[in-house]
LOPAMI-579729 format. One line per 8 residues: number of its first residue (from 1); their letters; for each residue x, y, z of N, C-alpha, C. Coordinates in Angstrom, 3 decimals, always signed. Each point is the difference from the previous one (the first is absolute). Example, Ala and Ser with C-alpha at 12.3 -4.5 7.8 and 13.67 -1.06 7.14 Angstrom:
<recs>
1	as	+13.190 -5.690 +7.800 -0.890 +1.190 +0.000 +0.900 +1.200 +0.000; -0.350 +1.050 -0.720 +0.820 +1.190 +0.060 -0.770 +1.090 +0.730 $
</recs>
This chain:
<recs>
1	xxxxxxxx	-12.817 -6.189 +8.498 -0.917 +0.946 -0.160 +0.235 +1.089 -0.729; +0.907 +0.461 +0.661 +0.937 +1.795 -0.687 +0.416 -0.678 -1.471; +0.457 -1.241 +0.049 +0.557 -0.228 -1.534 -1.341 -0.134 -1.001; -0.749 -0.390 +0.580 -1.136 -0.216 -1.172 -0.898 +1.080 -0.351; +0.024 +0.773 +1.171 -0.697 +1.368 -0.027 +0.446 +1.005 -1.143; +1.509 +0.060 +0.186 +1.060 +0.405 -0.685 -0.251 -0.276 -1.458; +0.159 -1.246 -0.633 +0.004 -0.641 -0.891 -1.415 +0.362 -0.863; -1.129 -0.028 +0.758 -1.139 +0.812 -0.815 -0.213 +1.304 -0.589 $
9	xxxxxxxx	+1.227 +0.945 +0.449 +0.089 +1.248 -0.617 +0.573 -0.321 -1.633; +0.506 -1.077 -0.208 +0.148 -0.253 -1.438 -1.159 +0.058 -1.128; -0.744 -0.612 +0.925 -1.263 -0.337 -0.639 -0.819 +1.344 -0.548; +0.312 +0.927 +0.225 -0.412 +1.392 -0.477 +0.774 +0.627 -0.801; +1.449 -0.882 -0.382 +0.547 +0.188 -1.339 -0.349 -0.793 -0.778; -0.763 -1.278 +0.005 -0.167 -1.080 -0.832 +1.181 -0.859 +0.030; +0.509 -0.467 +0.960 +0.894 -0.878 +0.354 -0.530 -1.259 +1.051; +0.861 -1.152 -0.087 -0.497 -1.100 +0.717 -1.220 -0.566 -0.260 $
17	xxxxxxxx	-0.771 -0.827 +0.750 +0.994 -0.846 +1.221 +1.427 -0.240 -0.234; +1.023 -0.119 +0.821 +1.202 -0.706 +0.011 -0.053 -1.189 +0.611; +1.096 -0.848 -0.768 +0.121 -1.244 +0.492 +0.580 -0.088 +1.219; -0.601 -0.837 +1.124 +0.641 +0.053 +1.262 +1.623 -0.162 +0.298; +0.391 +0.857 +0.781 +1.357 +0.045 +0.030 +0.675 -1.228 +0.746; +1.142 -0.561 -0.812 +0.514 -1.362 +0.856 +0.609 +0.323 +1.330; +0.189 +1.031 +0.441 +0.486 +0.629 +1.141 +1.741 -0.754 +0.252; +0.449 -0.159 -1.142 +1.197 -0.844 +0.357 +1.079 +1.018 +0.259 $
25	xxxxxxxx	-0.274 +1.292 -0.005 +0.900 +1.333 +0.365 -0.334 -0.109 +1.891; -0.777 -0.299 +0.424 -0.286 +0.294 +1.696 +1.037 -0.703 +0.547; +0.549 -0.724 -0.264 +0.788 -0.825 +0.647 +1.316 +0.668 +0.065; +0.275 +1.121 -1.040 +1.051 +0.889 -0.315 -0.335 +1.299 +0.581; -1.247 -0.001 +1.089 -0.091 +1.117 +0.222 +1.143 +0.668 +1.630; +0.402 +1.122 -0.420 +0.878 +0.315 +1.013 -0.928 +1.386 +0.852; -0.796 +0.399 -0.551 -0.886 +0.873 +0.813 -0.969 +0.484 -0.185; -1.176 +0.181 +0.610 -1.448 +0.163 -0.492 -0.037 +1.436 +0.611 $
33	xxxxxxxx	-0.747 +1.240 -0.605 -0.218 +0.727 +0.615 -1.647 +0.535 +0.350; -0.301 +0.414 +0.959 -1.653 +0.130 -0.118 -0.213 +1.571 +0.205; -1.040 +0.274 -0.237 -0.333 +1.626 +0.769 -1.624 +0.107 +0.524; -0.046 +0.269 +1.134 -0.885 +0.687 +0.616 -0.441 -1.646 +1.013; -0.869 +0.113 +0.889 -0.711 -0.952 +0.969 -1.389 +0.175 +0.080; -0.612 -0.910 -0.259 +0.748 -1.348 -0.881 +0.295 +0.806 -1.543; +0.451 -1.231 -0.686 +0.793 +0.359 -1.141 -0.614 +0.142 -1.158; +0.281 +1.509 -0.800 -0.918 +0.140 -1.157 +1.268 -0.149 -0.833 $
41	xxxxxxxx	+1.007 -0.246 -0.141 +0.763 -0.450 -1.165 +1.355 -0.613 +0.661; +0.868 -0.459 -1.205 +0.973 -0.590 +0.617 +1.027 -0.110 -1.151; +1.235 -0.281 -0.290 +1.089 -0.391 -0.765 +0.897 -1.331 +0.226; +0.136 -0.723 -0.689 +0.487 -1.222 +0.051 +1.637 +0.293 -0.696; +0.864 -0.173 +0.868 +1.733 +0.090 -0.665 +0.755 -1.255 -0.058; +0.346 -0.115 -0.913 +1.469 -1.364 +0.287 +1.032 +0.570 -0.937; +0.655 -0.895 -0.533 +1.514 +0.256 -0.302 -0.074 -0.709 -1.588; +0.424 +0.588 -1.032 +0.384 -0.534 -1.170 +1.173 +0.697 -0.635 $
49	xxxxxxxx	+0.817 -0.662 -0.476 +1.195 +0.495 -0.137 +0.967 +0.849 +0.734; -0.229 -0.022 +1.288 +0.902 +0.722 +0.930 -1.102 +1.518 +0.122; -1.053 +0.139 -0.435 -0.581 +1.146 +0.006 -1.328 -0.408 +1.090; -0.481 +1.060 +0.660 -1.113 -0.034 +0.659 -0.893 -0.541 -1.081; -1.585 -0.688 +0.054 -0.899 +0.007 -1.098 -1.210 +0.380 +0.351; -0.632 +0.804 -0.084 -1.618 +0.431 +0.192 -0.812 -1.221 -0.836; -0.372 -0.993 +1.153 -0.848 -0.846 -0.843 -1.047 +0.245 -0.145; -1.047 +0.631 +0.699 -1.055 +0.409 +0.137 -0.335 +1.165 +0.827 $
57	xxxxxxxx	-0.476 +0.865 -0.590 -0.719 +1.233 +1.011 -1.486 +0.304 -0.196; -0.975 -0.047 +0.816 -1.396 -0.227 +0.477 -0.542 +1.459 +0.776; -0.751 +0.376 -0.356 -0.676 +0.880 +0.683 -1.431 -0.283 -0.015; -0.834 -0.135 +1.068 -1.479 -0.052 -0.166 -0.539 +1.134 -0.853; -0.961 -0.271 -1.108 -0.482 +0.977 -1.141 -0.793 +1.412 +1.193; -0.338 -0.369 +1.156 -0.865 +0.992 +0.829 +0.900 +0.855 +0.726; +1.279 -0.311 +0.007 +1.007 +0.531 +1.172 +1.051 +0.756 -1.461; -0.052 -0.301 -1.170 +0.759 +0.710 -1.082 -0.226 +1.260 -0.191 $
65	xxxxxxxx	+1.084 +0.430 -0.725 +0.369 +1.432 -0.181 +0.068 +1.061 +0.764; +0.656 -0.684 +1.257 +0.115 +0.864 +1.196 +1.691 -0.229 +0.635; +0.670 -0.403 -0.880 +1.429 -0.203 +0.195 +0.447 -0.973 +0.600; -1.005 -1.276 +0.149 +0.479 -1.154 +0.300 +0.972 -0.652 -0.569; -0.265 -0.047 -1.343 +0.974 -0.424 -1.021 +1.499 +0.438 -0.147; -0.185 +1.346 +0.294 +1.589 +0.749 -0.060 +0.541 -0.610 +1.261; -0.696 +0.227 +1.191 +0.276 -0.543 +1.045 +1.070 -1.082 +0.333; -1.130 -1.064 -0.579 +0.866 -1.157 -0.183 +1.470 -0.038 -0.829 $
73	xxxxxxxx	-0.467 +0.360 -0.972 +1.272 -0.272 -0.940 +1.099 +0.975 +0.511; -0.253 +1.036 +0.814 +1.057 +0.691 +0.641 +0.621 -0.836 +1.217; -0.929 -0.747 +0.698 +0.607 -0.559 +0.942 +0.784 -1.380 -0.290; -0.307 -0.765 -1.453 +0.814 -0.868 -0.514 +1.289 +0.262 -0.756; -0.054 +1.723 -0.533 +1.640 +0.149 -0.351 +0.468 +0.479 +1.236; -0.132 +0.590 +1.131 +0.406 +0.186 +1.084 +0.544 -1.197 +0.417; -0.670 -0.958 +0.162 +0.151 -1.055 +0.787 +1.307 -0.848 -0.948; -0.081 -0.153 -1.335 +0.666 -0.516 -0.743 +1.629 +0.629 +0.208 $
81	xxxxxxxx	-0.125 +1.492 +0.014 +1.416 +0.529 -0.043 +0.800 -0.405 +1.293; -1.095 +0.403 +0.764 +0.747 -0.409 +1.796 +0.722 -1.364 -0.265; -0.573 -0.831 -0.679 -0.024 -1.568 +0.128 +1.312 -0.508 -1.087; +0.502 +1.173 -0.402 +1.065 +0.144 -0.767 -0.374 -0.742 -1.622; -0.959 +0.347 -0.347 -0.587 -0.174 -1.472 +0.455 +1.399 -0.782; +0.630 -0.419 -1.357 +0.220 +1.349 -0.278 -1.065 +0.110 -1.027; -1.239 -0.618 -0.199 -0.896 +0.186 -0.655 -1.581 -0.396 +0.498; -1.059 +0.127 -0.820 -1.162 -1.091 +0.215 -0.389 +0.256 -1.216 $
89	xxxxxxxx	-0.703 -1.253 -0.366 -0.489 -0.265 -1.695 -1.274 -0.378 +0.484; -0.695 +0.016 -1.326 -1.667 -0.755 +0.233 -0.555 -0.030 -1.821; -0.655 -0.772 -0.007 -0.501 +0.160 -1.430 -1.807 +0.307 +0.495; -0.492 +0.472 -1.287 -1.195 +0.697 +0.040 -0.668 +0.410 -1.358; -0.978 +0.209 -0.021 -0.914 +0.163 -1.320 +0.761 +1.731 -0.273; +0.138 -0.073 -1.608 +0.667 +1.186 -0.088 -0.996 +1.242 -0.254; -1.032 -0.445 -0.432 -0.924 +1.221 -0.176 -1.214 +0.224 +0.640; -0.209 -0.734 +1.223 -0.967 +0.186 +1.227 +0.307 +1.018 +0.736 $
97	xxxxxxxx	-0.737 +1.326 +0.400 +0.235 +0.917 +0.602 +0.756 -0.198 +1.025; -0.491 -0.982 +1.198 +0.458 -0.470 +0.962 +0.929 -0.880 +0.137; +0.587 -0.192 -1.022 +1.104 -1.121 -0.277 +1.620 +0.766 -0.367; +0.394 -0.150 -1.027 +1.190 +0.690 -0.726 -0.050 +1.399 +0.427; -0.798 +0.659 -0.340 -0.158 +1.802 +0.216 +0.148 +0.082 +1.324; -0.387 -0.536 +0.469 -0.064 +0.212 +1.729 +1.183 +0.059 +0.433; +0.820 -1.304 -0.136 +1.479 -0.547 +0.254 +0.649 +1.225 -0.734; -0.056 +0.640 -0.961 +1.058 +0.717 -0.958 -0.281 +1.217 +0.943 $
105	xxxxxxxx	-1.019 +0.463 +0.508 -0.185 +1.415 +0.908 +1.068 -0.065 +1.187; +0.094 -1.586 +0.600 +0.795 -0.325 +1.270 +1.337 -0.167 -0.291; +0.296 +0.300 -1.504 +1.358 -0.223 -0.419 +0.685 -1.068 -0.468; -0.913 -0.863 -0.336 +0.502 -1.339 -0.413 -0.139 -0.169 -1.637; +1.087 -0.492 -0.724 +0.365 +0.199 -1.486 -0.311 -1.599 -0.247; -0.645 -0.018 -1.364 -0.007 -1.243 -0.846 +1.356 -0.458 -0.357; +0.312 -1.590 +0.214 +1.084 -0.377 -0.222 +0.018 -0.552 -1.587; +0.883 +0.466 -0.349 +0.142 -0.318 -1.574 +0.635 -1.602 -0.136 $
113	xxxxxxxx	+1.042 -0.026 +0.696 +0.901 -1.460 +0.192 -0.530 -0.690 +0.987; -0.744 -1.111 +0.112 -0.591 -1.046 +1.035 +1.446 -0.427 +0.911; -0.073 -0.064 +0.778 +1.248 -1.207 +1.205 -0.803 -1.301 -0.341; +0.636 -0.878 +0.184 -0.250 -1.581 +0.189 -1.565 +0.116 +0.623; +0.294 +0.388 +1.331 -1.584 -0.201 +0.798 -1.027 +0.623 -0.717; -0.012 +1.268 -0.256 -0.914 +0.894 -0.799 -0.442 -0.741 -1.202; +0.893 -0.636 -0.971 -0.302 -0.909 -0.915 -0.763 -0.808 +0.180; +0.081 -0.855 +1.200 -0.868 -1.192 +0.485 -0.886 +0.097 +0.124 $
121	xxxxxxxx	-0.572 +1.517 +0.908 -1.085 +0.763 +0.233 -0.803 +0.415 -0.969; +0.472 +0.369 -0.812 -0.944 +0.477 -1.273 -0.440 -1.489 -0.745; +0.978 -0.825 -0.275 -0.488 -1.015 -0.482 -0.985 -0.863 +0.731; -0.152 +0.194 +1.332 -0.929 -0.790 +0.691 -1.673 +0.372 -0.163; +0.612 +1.430 -0.031 -1.450 +0.883 -0.216 -0.516 -0.189 -1.423; +0.915 -0.026 -1.126 -0.374 -0.387 -1.421 -0.915 -1.112 -0.032; +0.642 -0.926 +0.763 -0.640 -1.207 -0.006 -1.233 -0.371 +0.777; -0.047 +0.714 +0.981 -1.331 +0.316 +0.754 -0.998 +0.473 -0.724 $
129	xxxxxxxx	+0.338 +0.676 -0.742 -1.290 +0.898 -1.134 +0.191 +1.665 +0.586; +0.801 +0.410 +1.338 -0.019 +1.314 -0.156 +0.023 +1.044 -0.822; +0.630 -0.842 -1.238 +0.415 +1.420 -1.199 -1.515 -0.117 -0.726; -0.654 -0.915 -0.149 -1.018 +0.043 -0.627 -1.183 +0.982 +0.032; +0.470 +1.077 +1.778 -0.717 +0.912 +0.343 +0.407 +1.373 -0.764; +1.352 +0.280 -0.078 +0.768 +0.853 -0.154 +1.338 -0.057 -0.232; +0.728 +0.712 -0.456 +1.264 +0.180 -0.044 +0.901 +0.005 +1.593; +0.825 -0.643 +0.438 +0.360 -0.145 +1.083 +1.737 +0.697 +0.113 $
137	xxxxxxxx	+0.609 +0.438 +0.788 +0.851 +0.744 +0.226 +1.264 -0.625 +1.626; +0.968 +0.229 -0.311 +1.058 -0.373 +1.266 +0.188 +1.544 +0.072; +0.062 +0.314 +1.486 +0.578 +1.346 +0.635 +1.011 -0.536 +0.883; +0.396 +1.591 +0.053 +1.362 -0.434 +1.388 +0.259 +1.599 +0.344; +0.247 +0.072 +1.207 +0.316 +1.219 +1.030 +1.139 -0.312 +0.683; +0.822 +0.834 -0.505 +1.120 +0.241 +0.741 -0.061 +0.294 +1.565; +0.407 -0.804 +1.145 -0.033 +0.187 +1.394 +1.376 +0.357 +0.851; +0.866 -0.659 -0.320 +1.146 +0.241 +0.669 +0.925 +0.788 -0.538 $
145	x	+1.450 +0.078 +0.714 +0.779 +1.105 -0.137 +0.387 -0.082 -1.229 $
</recs>
């Protein structure tokens, strides 16, 4: 429910509907973070090329713009650092305000040279049609020593 409601925001900027996620990454999830009870948002995190990878961040639109997304990303980064990861990576839409610009404000930087795992994710996104909606980027934030 949270994911579907969150995805509906993309229609406001002329994007979607998206192809269903094959959810291959869910078996790689090492942590899932939720905010509030009942949950109003979540972050799903796995591992890609030795870095924590933020597969998904979703917040209910009715609960958005109140710091929940920022709190979830902070929780992911804090957890990743404590768990011994040196970085958190993700892929996202470059020009959607609540995507790459949001992550950039939180210290993520666009990755110019992709690791094999990030390259595979980007290939999967292209083949799945995500790039048809707009340019996508991989991003990284250092969280370790």
